[in-house]
C-alpha positions in Angstrom: -132.6 -134.8 25.0 -131.4 -131.8 26.9 -134.8 -131.3 27.6 -135.7 -134.3 29.5 -132.4 -133.4 31.2 -133.5 -130.3 32.3 -136.8 -131.2 33.1 -135.8 -134.3 35.2 -133.1 -131.9 37.1 -136.1 -129.4 38.0 -138.3 -132.0 39.5 -135.5 -133.1 41.5 -134.8 -129.7 42.7 -137.9 -128.9 43.0 -139.0 -131.8 45.8 -136.5 -131.0 48.2 -137.5 -127.0 48.2 -140.9 -127.3 50.1 -139.0 -129.2 52.9 -136.0 -126.5 52.9 -139.0 -124.2 52.6 -141.1 -125.2 55.7 -138.2 -126.2 58.2 -136.7 -122.7 57.7 -139.9 -121.0 58.4 -140.5 -123.1 61.6 -136.9 -122.2 62.3 -137.5 -118.5 61.9 -140.6 -118.6 64.2 -138.7 -121.0 66.8 -135.9 -117.8 66.2 -138.5 -115.1 66.6 -140.2 -116.6 69.8 -136.8 -117.1 71.7 -136.0 -113.5 70.7 -139.2 -112.3 71.7 -138.9 -114.3 75.3 -135.7 -112.9 75.6 -136.7 -108.9 74.9 -139.4 -109.5 77.0 -137.0 -110.3 80.1 -134.2 -108.2 79.5 -136.4 -104.9 79.3 -138.7 -106.2 81.9 -142.4 -107.2 80.6 -142.0 -110.6 81.9 -143.2 -111.0 85.2 -140.7 -110.7 87.9 -140.7 -113.7 90.2 -139.1 -113.6 94.1 -139.4 -113.2 97.4 -140.8 -109.8 99.0 -139.5 -108.6 102.7 -142.8 -106.5 102.8 -145.0 -109.4 102.4 -145.0 -113.1 103.1 -148.0 -116.2 103.0 -146.8 -118.0 105.9 -149.7 -120.8 106.0 -152.5 -121.5 103.6 -155.2 -124.3 103.9 -157.5 -125.2 100.6 -161.4 -125.0 101.7 -162.8 -125.8 98.1 -162.1 -126.0 94.7 -160.6 -122.9 94.2 -161.0 -121.5 97.3 -158.0 -120.8 100.1 -157.3 -119.2 103.5 -154.2 -117.9 103.2 -152.3 -116.3 106.4 -150.0 -113.1 104.8 -147.2 -111.3 106.9 -147.2 -107.7 106.1 -145.2 -105.6 108.2 -146.4 -105.6 111.3 -149.2 -107.6 111.0 -150.6 -110.7 109.9 -153.6 -111.0 107.4 -155.9 -114.1 107.2 -157.5 -113.6 103.9 -159.9 -115.6 101.6 -159.0 -116.2 98.3 -161.3 -117.3 95.6 -160.8 -117.2 91.7 -162.8 -113.8 91.6 -161.8 -111.8 94.8 -159.7 -111.8 97.8 -161.6 -110.6 100.9 -160.2 -109.8 104.0 -161.3 -112.2 107.3 -159.1 -111.4 110.6 -156.1 -109.6 111.3 -153.7 -111.0 113.7 -150.8 -109.5 115.7 -147.5 -109.8 114.3 -145.3 -113.1 114.8 -142.8 -113.4 117.1 -139.3 -114.7 115.2 -139.8 -117.9 117.3 -143.4 -118.2 116.1 -142.9 -119.1 112.8 -142.9 -122.7 111.9 -140.5 -124.7 110.6 -141.3 -126.7 107.4 -141.8 -130.9 108.6 -138.7 -133.0 108.0 -139.0 -135.1 104.8 -138.9 -138.9 105.7 -136.7 -140.5 103.7 -137.5 -142.9 100.7 -136.5 -146.1 102.8 -139.0 -145.3 105.6 -141.7 -144.2 103.3 -141.1 -147.7 101.4 -141.4 -149.5 104.7 -144.2 -148.1 105.8 -145.9 -148.3 102.7 -144.9 -152.4 102.5 -146.1 -152.8 105.9 -149.7 -151.3 105.2 -150.4 -153.4 102.5 -149.2 -156.6 104.2 -151.6 -155.9 107.4 -154.5 -155.6 104.6 -153.8 -159.2 102.9 -153.2 -160.6 106.0 -156.4 -159.1 107.1 -158.6 -160.0 104.4 -157.1 -163.7 103.9 
């Protein structure tokens, strides 16, 4: 009888064992990834994001699927650059922009105005089709 009880007890503990092992391994992997990210950020291996005073993208326009024309302000000049997936080409150099020339961002319309305009367009389309 002792052997049957010990076999049942071993099978009960062994069914939970793989679950504990897998969850422990997954937890260890997640902790390792978070620790590696922290170390990379702490010691400067991660890319630094932020603005540079020496260089600023003042305008950008898409001219294709992966092509853009960009105006970059650099110290005392403005560079017009063609940017593709493979290279950057200097297109033109403009004189430095005065402070008053900088383009102010367009004011965003509030949600109510956008919704009214959208509803009016839809009503006009429906009335025109009838």
